[in-house]
N, C-alpha and C positions, 0 to 999 in steps of 0.2 A: 706242508708235509714233505719230507724227503722221499725221493723216488726209491723204489726197492732196488737192492743190489743184485748183480748177477742175472740181469734180465737176458732172455734169449734174443739174439740179434738177428733180425730178418733183413734180407735184401729185397726191397720193394720196387726199386727202379734201376734201370740200366741205361747208360749212354756211352757211346763209343765212336771215335773217329780214328781210323787206321787205314793203311794202304790196302788191307784186305776188304775193307768196306766201311762206309760211313752210315751209321744208324744200325740198330740191332738186326733187322732182316737182311740187309746187305752184308753185314759182317758175318752172320751165320752162313750165308751162301758162300762167302769168300773162304770160310774155313774148310769147305768141302771142295774147293777148286784146286787145280794143279799148282805146283810151286812156281812162282815167277823166277825169272833168270836175271834179275837186276840186283847189284850189290847195294844200291841206295834206293829207298822206297819212300815216297811221299804221299800225303793225302791229296788226291786229285780233286779238283773242282770245289775246294773249300772257299766260300765267300763269306768273310766275316760280317759283311754288311747286313746279312740276314739277322744277325743277333746284336750288332753293335752300331752305334752312331759313328759318324766320321771322326768326331773328337775322341771317342773311346777307342777306335781303331788306331789312332795316332799315338795313344798312350799305353797300349797293351802289346807286349811281345806276342809273337805267333803262338808260343806255348800257352799263354794265358787266354788267347782267343779260342784255341782249341778246347781248353778247359771249360770256358763259358758255354760253348756249343754242346759239349758232352753233358754238363750239368743240367742244361735246359732240357735236353732229351730225357735224362734220367728222372727229373722232377715231373715232366709230363707223363712219363711211363708210370711213375708212382702215384699219379693223381693228386699231387700236392701243389699244383698251381691254381690260384683262385680264379684266374681268367685264362684257361687253356686255349681258347680260340683267338686270343689277342696275338698280334704280330710279335714275334720274339724280341724285336728291337725296341718295343715300347715299354715304358715304365710299368704299366699295369700288368704286363706279362710276367713280371718278376715278383709279384706278390704271392707269398706262400699261404696256402689254405689251411686253417685250423692248426697252425704251428706257432707256439710262443717264440718270438724271435730271440729271446734271451736263452732259450733252450735248444737253439739250432746251431750246429757247428760245422766246421770244415776241417778235413784232414787229407792233405794231398802230398804225394811224393813227386820228386823231380830229380833229374841227374845233375844238370849243370845250369838250371834256371834259364834266364833270358840270354843265353850266349849268342843267339842270332842277332839281337839288338847290340850287344856289346861289340861283336866283331864288325858289324856294319858301321857303327859309330867310330870305331878305331880307324876304319878306312877314311871316314869323313875327316877325322882329326889329321891324318897324315896327308891327305890330298887337298883339303880345303881350309884347314886351320881350326883352332880351338873355338873361335866365335860361332862356328856353324855346327858344332856338336849339339845334339838335341838336349834341352834341359830335362827331358824325361829319361835320359839314358840310365841313370841309377835306379829309379823306381821300376823301369821296365826290365832291367837286368836282374833285379833281386830274385832269388829263388822263391821267396814267399809271395811274389806278385800274383800268381794264379789263385792261391788261397785267398789273398786279400780281395782279388777281383770278385770271387764268388761270394765272399762275406758281404761286400758292399752291394753287389747286384741284388741279392735276396734278403738283405737286412738281417743276416744271421749274426747275432751278437754274442753267441757262445764262443768257445775256443775256436780259433782259426790257425791250425798248426801246419807246419811244413816239415817233411822228412826228406833228407838228402843222403840216403844210403846207397848211392850209385844205382845199380840195376835191381836192388832189393827194395827201392824206395816205394814203388807202387803197392807192393804187398804190405810193406810196413805202414804205409798211409792207411790202408784198409784196416790193418790191425789196430792202429791208433784210434781210428774212428769207431771201430767195434767196441773198444774199451770205454770210450766216452758214452756209448749207448748202454752197455752192460752195467756200468757203474752207476747209472742214473744221472750223470752229469748233463747229458743231452737227450732229447727225445727224437731228434732227426739230425743225421750227419751226412754231408756230402763227402764221400771218401773215394780216393783213387789216385790217379797220377797223370801228369802231362809232361811231355818232353819233346823238344825240337832241337836236336844237337847236330843237324846236318849242315853245318857250316864248312867252308873250304878248309879251315884250319883243323877242325875236329876230324873231318873225313881223312885228311892227310895223316893225322896222328894215328887214327885207327889202321890205315893202310900200312904205315911205316912200322907199326908194332905187329903187323901180320895177323891182325884180328879180323880184318875185312876180307870177305871171300873174293878172290880174284875171278872165280867162275860165275859169281852172282847167284849161284844155287845153294840154298841152305839145306844141309843134309844132317839133321840131328842124329847122333849116335851111329852114323853110317861110316863104313870103313874109308870112304872117299871124302869125308867132310874136310873143308878147307877154310872155314871161317864163317863169320856172321854176315847177315845183310842188315845194314843200318836203316832204321825207320824212325819216323815221327809218329806221334799218336797222343791221344788223350782218352781216358776212360774214367767214368764216375759212377759210383754205386750209391743209391740212397739207402741208408741204414736206419732202421727203426726197431723198437721193441716189438717182438713178434705179437704179443698179446694186443698191443695198441693197434698194430697194423690190421690184424684180423677184425678187431672191433669196428674199424672204420670201413671194412669191406674190401681191403686191399688183397691182392693175390700175390703173395711173395714168390720170388724166384727160387730162393734158397735161404739158408742160414749160415752165418759165420760161426762155426762151432768151436774154433780154437785158432790160436796163432802163437808164433814164437819168433824170437830174433836172437842170433848169436854172432860172434865174430871168430874168424879163423885165427887171428893174431899171428899170422904167418908170413904173408907176402903181399906186395902192393897189387899184383895182378893175378898171380897163380893161386889155385886153390890149395888148401892144406892136403898133405899126403893122405890118400885113401878117402878123401872127402870127409875127413873127421869132423870139421866144423859144420858142414851141411848135415851130416848124420845126426849130430847133437841137436841141431835146430829142428829137424824132422821129428825126432823123438819128443822134444819138448812140446811141439805143436800138437802132436797126437795125445800127449798126456794132458795138455790143456783142454782138449776136446773130449777126453775120456774115451778115446777110440784106440783099439789095439791094431797093430799093423795088419793082421789077417782080416780085420773088418773093413779095410779099405776097398772101395769098389773101383778106384781109378787113381792114377797119379798123373797130374799135369806137371810135366818136368820143365825145368829151366831150359835145358836142351838147346844151347846156343849154336851148336855145330862147330865149336872150336875144339881143338884136339884135347887139351888138358881138362877143360871144364866138363865136357861130356863124359870123359873117362872117370873123373872123380865122382860125378853125380851117379853114374851107373854103378860104381862100386859101393857107394853109400846106400843106394837103394837096395842092392842085393843083400847087404848086411842088415838093413832095416827090416826087409820083408821076410828074410829067412826062407823057409820052404814055400811060403805063399807065392802064388803067381797072380800078379795084379797087372792089368793093362796099363801101359805107359804111353802118353802122347806128349809131343812137343809141337805146338802150333806155330812156332817161329818160321817154319818153312814157308808159310803164306803170309804171316803177319810181319815178318822181319823182327829185328830186335829193337824195341823202342826204349831201351835203357831204363830210365827212371819211371816210365809209364808201363813197362812190360808186365809187371805183376798185376796191375789193374786191368789191362787189356785181357790178360789170361783169366782173371777172376770172372770177367764177363763171359769168356768162352766156357768156363766151367759151369756157370749158372745156366747157360744155354744148353750145355750137354745134359744137365740134370732135367731141364724142362722138356727137352726133345727125346730123352732116353736114347741118345745117340752120341757115340764118341767120334770126334773128328780125327782124320788120319794125320800121321806125321808126314806131311808133304816133303818130298825130296829124299826120304829114307828108302833105301833099297836093300842094302846088305849090312846087317849088324856087325859092328867092328869086333874083331877077334878079342876074346877075353871078357866081353860084356855078356851079362846073363840077365837081361830084362826082356819083358814081353812088349815090344814096340808095336803100337797100332798103326797099320799101314793103309787101311781103307775104312770108310765110315762103318762103324760097328755098333749094332744095338746092344744095350746093356740094361740091367736093372739098377737104377740110380741108388747110390749109397754114398758114404763119406768120401770126399776127394781131397787128396793132399796136393797142394799147389805150391811149387818151389820157385824161389827167386834168389839168385846169388849175384853179388856185385864186387867190383874192384874194391880193394881195401879189405877184403875178407868178410864183407857183410853178407849175412844169410837171413832171409825172411821166408817163413813158411806159413801158409794158411790151411785150415781145414774147413772146407765148404761142404755143407750137407743138405740133403733134401729137407723140406719143411716137415716137421713131425706130423 
């Protein structure tokens, strides 16, 4: 029998590794912490040996390793591992409980895939010759490697898709996963993003295009903002039909109520004038969710702390919201900008904000830039949870928006 269409999509598990914190409790605490002052932010203390054998470590780029760790945490949180007490690095720890493998899928976003491996092996080629280049260079560098790693690890034989829409990829990955669940194609999907783009070449490129903050302090929507802080991260959400999740006794964090994707069709790096493409994406996401702008309880902004992008997003939000005054947060002051994983990291932040009925502050923000007319949250703020619009925008003009809502 074919599964029913348009099923309500629940978020039943969260997993995150980010410079602000590894694991949900540490990450939530990190969102309330002051803004760091480093332009490059890494996940400290990550030991892949906890999840992977030595052979697996040698054949997976760091981005895929982080994705494995995030997925394991999310599945444990969702209660979908058959042997939750088994050591994560053992085969029995990867068995899914009560899930038809043919109806389990993966949908991950990434920015540049395994660029860390590619750059390292390029150095090997130049310094030591072709014969010493790793035979795993290509499969480790492929953008789809994290999704493939999760599919193989958990035996998920449904779709295993990869989205590479720059900094919108994490949000687009969740949107793709939600559609698989809503349409009845899958009963469980691991959705999110993983990105490790902190190589010397990538960082030099960001610095030379004046996107990287020279001060190391990210100040979204602030008059003194001077660029982003580059970060690595992975975040995975477990998505299921709400009805099925409740039937098995799960306690969902939130629902994915709507999503949309558009393109500016304007410029390689600069946003469209007046944030036109972003505005259209926000409108489509709200329409998909059946939510009016004035019904929003919160906006999780893309808010990279770059001059043009913050200005365009602020203008688009003002146009979208009209007279409505909705609290706006960007968590990138503490999380940094994890590029293809950013939208997934922020989806975790939104789910936590709903569960705790508390909005995290926009760390680093002190003085709203002239001409911006949005209500930026600058300290932890209690709220009555409602629908949240979460924005992600990327190079190439990619726009991805999610509407995350409390469980009905």
